[in-house]
N, C-alpha and C positions, 0 to 999 in steps of 0.2 A: 871368390869375388871377381877374379880376373876373367873367368869364363863368362859370368854374367854381364860384365862390362863389354866383352867382345860381342856377345849376342846382341845387347842393347845397341851397340855401335852399328851392327849389321842391319838391325831393324830401322834405325834412323836413316841410314844411307839408302835402303831399299824404298822407304816411303817417299823419297825425293824422285824416284823413277817415274817416267811419265804414266805407266799404267795405273799405279796406286794413287798418284797425284790426281788424275782425272776422277777417280772414284770419290776421293775426299772432297774434291771441287763439287761434284754432283751432290753430295750431302750437304755441303755449305749453301748451295743455291736453294735446295729444298728448305733448309732451316730458316733462310732468309725470307721465304715466301716469294721467290723469284717466279715470274710467269713464263720462264724458259720451258719449252715443250717440244719434243720430237714426236711425230706422228707414229702411232703403233705399227702401221704398215712398213715404215722405214726401219723401225727396230727389228721387226721380224725378218726383213730383207737383209739387214746387217748380220743377224744371227745365222741365217742360212748361208751366206757367203763365207763367214768365219768357219762354219762347221765343214762346208765343202773343202775349204783349204786344209783344215786339220785332217780330215778324212783322206784326201788325196796325198798329203805328206806322209801320213802313216801307211797307206797302201803302197806307195812307191818304196818305202823302207822295208815293209813286209816282203815285198817281191825279192829283195836281196838279203833278207835276214835269215839267221839260223833258226830252225824250227823250235829247238829246245829253248833258245834264248827268248823266244816270244811266248811259248806256252807256259813257262814257269811263272812269269809275272802276271799273265793273263789268269791262270788258275788262282794265284794269290789274290788278284783283284776280285774275283768271284767270292772267295772266302771272306775277305774284308767286308764286302758289301753285306753279306749275310750276317756276319758277326756284329756289325753296327746295328742292324734291325733288332737282333736278339738282345743287345745291350739296352736298347731303347725300350724293349718289351719288359725288361727287368727293372728299369729305372723310371723313366717318364711315364710309361703306360701304367705304372702301379702307384703313382703319386696321388695323394688325396686331392680330390677336386678335379682330377683329369680323367676323362672317360677313356676306356681302353682303346677304342676305336680311334679316337683323336690322337692318343699317344703313339699308336702304331703308324697312323698316317703320317705323323710328324717324323718318326723314326725312319720311315720309308723314304721320305725326301732327303733326310740327312744321310742315308746309306747310299742313295743315288748320287750322280755326279752333276755338277754344274759345268756346262760347256764353256760358259763365259769365264769362269774361274780357271779352268784348265788352260784356256787361251791365254789369259792373263799371266798365269804362271810360266808358260813357254815364253812369253815376250820378256818377262823379268829375267829368266835364265839367259835368254839371248843377249840381253843388255849386259849381263854380268859375265858373258863368255863362258857359261857353264854348259858342258856338253850333256846331251841326253839322247836316248835312242829315238830315231824317227818314228818308230811304230808305237810311241806312247799313246798317241790319239786312239789307237785301236783298242786300248784297254778300257776305254770309256763305256762301251756297251756292255762288257762283261760285268762290271761292277754295278752299273746302272739298272740293268735288267734283273740281276740276281736280288738287289736290295728291294726293288719294287714288287716283284713276285713274292718274296718272302713276307714282306709287310702286309700285302693284301691277303695272302693266304692265312697268316696268323690272325688277322682282324676278322676274316670270315668264319674261321674255326672257332674264335672266341665268342662271336656273336651267336653261333649256333649252340655252344655249350652253355652260355648264360640264359638262353631261352628255356622256358619251362616246357621241357620237351616230353612228349608222350609218344611211344611207339605203338602203332596198331596197324592191322591189315586193312588196306583199302578195298574198295568195291571190286576192283579187278584183281585183287589178291596180292598186289604190290605193296611192300612195306612203306609206310609214310610216317612223317613226324609232324607235330604241330603242338601249339599251346592253345591259342584261341583262334577262331576263324578256320579257313580252309587248310587242310593238310598240305604239307610241303614234302616233296620227294626228298628222301635222305641224300641222294647224290647231289641235289641242288644246293642244300644247305651246308653240307659237310665238305664240299669242295671235291676235288678229284682231277683226273687228267684233263677233263673238258674245261674246268676253271683255270688251270694252269695255262692251257693252250690259248684261252681267251685273253688272259693277262698278257701273254707273250705277244700275241698278235697286236693288242691295243698299244703295247709299249713300242714295238718295232715300227708300228705305223705312225707314231708321233713325229711331228715335224723335225725335231732335233735329231732323233735317232735315225730317221729316214735319210736326212741330209748327210749325216756322218757315214752311214752305211753306203750311200751312193758314192761319196768321195772315196771310201775304201775300195769299192768295186772298180772305180775308174782307175785308181792308183795301182791295183793289183792286175787287172785284166787288160788295161789299155796302156797307151803311152802319152799321158797328159802333161809332160814336163814343159812343153812349149807354152801352153796357155797358163800353166801353173806358175811359171816364172815370170811371164809378161803381164799377167792380170791379177791373180790372187795373191801372190806373195808381196808385191808392191802395195797393195790396198790394205794388207792385214793390219799393220800398226795404226794407220789412220782410223779405219773402221773400229778397231778395238778400243781406241781412245773414246770415241763417240759412245760405244756400248758401255764403257765404264762410267761415263758421265750419267747416262740414263740409269744405270743400276745404282748409282750412288743416290740419286733423287728418289728412285723407287724404294730403296731401302729405308730412307728417312721417313717416307710416307707410310710404309708399312708398320713402322714402330708404333704408330697410333693404334693400330689394330690389336696390338698385344694387350692394350688396357681392357679388352672385352674378355680375356681369358685368364686362367690362373697364372700366378707368378712363377710357377714351376717352369713354364715355357721360356720365361726370360732367362732363368738360370741355365736351362738346357741350351738355349741358343748361344749363350756366351761360352759355356764350358765344353759342350759336346764337340764343336769343331776341333778344338785343340787336342782332346782325348782321342777322337777318331783319326786325326792327323798323325798322332804318335803311333796308333795301331798300324796305319798305312806305312809309316816310316820303318816300323819293325818288319813288316812284310817286305818292303823294299830292300832292307839289309839282308834278309833271308835270300831274296833273289840274287843279291850281289854276291853272297858267299857260294850260291849254287851255280850261277851262270856268268857272273861278272857284270851284273847289272850296274849301270853307271851311277855316279853321284847325282847327276841331274835326274836320272830315272827314279831314284829313291825319293828325291824331293817332290817330283810330280806325282808319284803314286801316293805320298803323304798328302799332297794337296787335293788329289781326287777324293780321298777319304775324308778330308776335313770339309770339303765342299758339300753343299746340299742343292739338289736340283731346282732350278728356277725356270726350266723350259719344258722338258720332257715329263718330269714328274707330276706337277700339279694337275694337268688334264688327265693323266692316267689315274691318279688317286681319286680325283673328282668323279670320274666315269665308274670306277670300280667300287668306291666307298662313298656314295652320295650322302650317307648319313653323317659323315665326318664333318667337323666344323672347319671350313676353309680359312676362317680368320685365325684359327690356332695353327694349322700346319703351314699355311702360306706366309702368315705374318712372322712366325718364328724362322722360317727358312729364309725368306727374302729380307725380312727386316733386320734380323741378327746374324743368322748363319752365314749368309753370303759375304757381307762385309767383314765378319771376323775371320772367315776362311781366307779371303783375299789379303787381308792385313796380316795374316800369319805366315805369308810366304817368307818374309825375312827371317822369321823364327826357324823354319825348317832349313833355310840356307845356312843359318848359323849353326844348327845342330849338325848339318852335313859337314861344315867345315871342321867341327870337333872330331867327327868320326873318321873321315876320309883323309 
């Protein structure tokens, strides 16, 4: 009971911090029907600036970091992203009333990472004076790309298996498959290196990943400390507070979309972030025992696992799986997954206090 009271006290304390307070304020504004609105172009600009800042910070730290200390959590981030998608394929994607492609699309977003949630977590840890490795932001692409590639590959393979497939020789002697209509080349339906390469390219070209990788490259290959300290770092908290306000309003609005899909998505959106976060927390502890990964690093790896992609993931999924229901995967991710993940930051801080 004492442990639960301590965690509850940590949760209440963290909810009063500016980052989480702005998220809740945004949800309240939307619930009250306020006509408060921030243009989409400004929202995108804020996201790009935040990701450039996170990327440069990570790049500067990687330049001075021990290789093993970085590669171990990076490898674990990949495994966590893949594991989350496979968990979704065994749970949500098999739920009655949920199509497999919709379930896998949703699991893909939940395995990928929310840049804004990661930025919020960093701000909360900074406010609490909890140390974390500067290269944490560099783990984002590893988990993000691994989850999206896995989800899209599983969805493509599942769709091919479910089709009534007949294999027969084509006119030119090449093997083809098809059910009705024109035959489809086996390689096109069943996936392969070409499909994986296409998914990787689309993901890496997304605005969020592009900005983050650009910041990483600048931090590793150049000397951006002057502009970083004079421009990006001072703006970070103010821009993040506006982003949290926007996300709170967006989350409340997206909740209405969940009425169009099965109630399984509501349960998944509420429970999955916590379970995924615990999986990430366990991976972080493994990295801690192997390389001395910090308490803050463990918390942020848990938060990345708990988060669901709200920037890079949706356009990637929409482009690769156009048949998936966007109301299902975007509504679940943005409407429930994102606020649950952000509000779980105090929970993981409380768990870390017990362990460290």
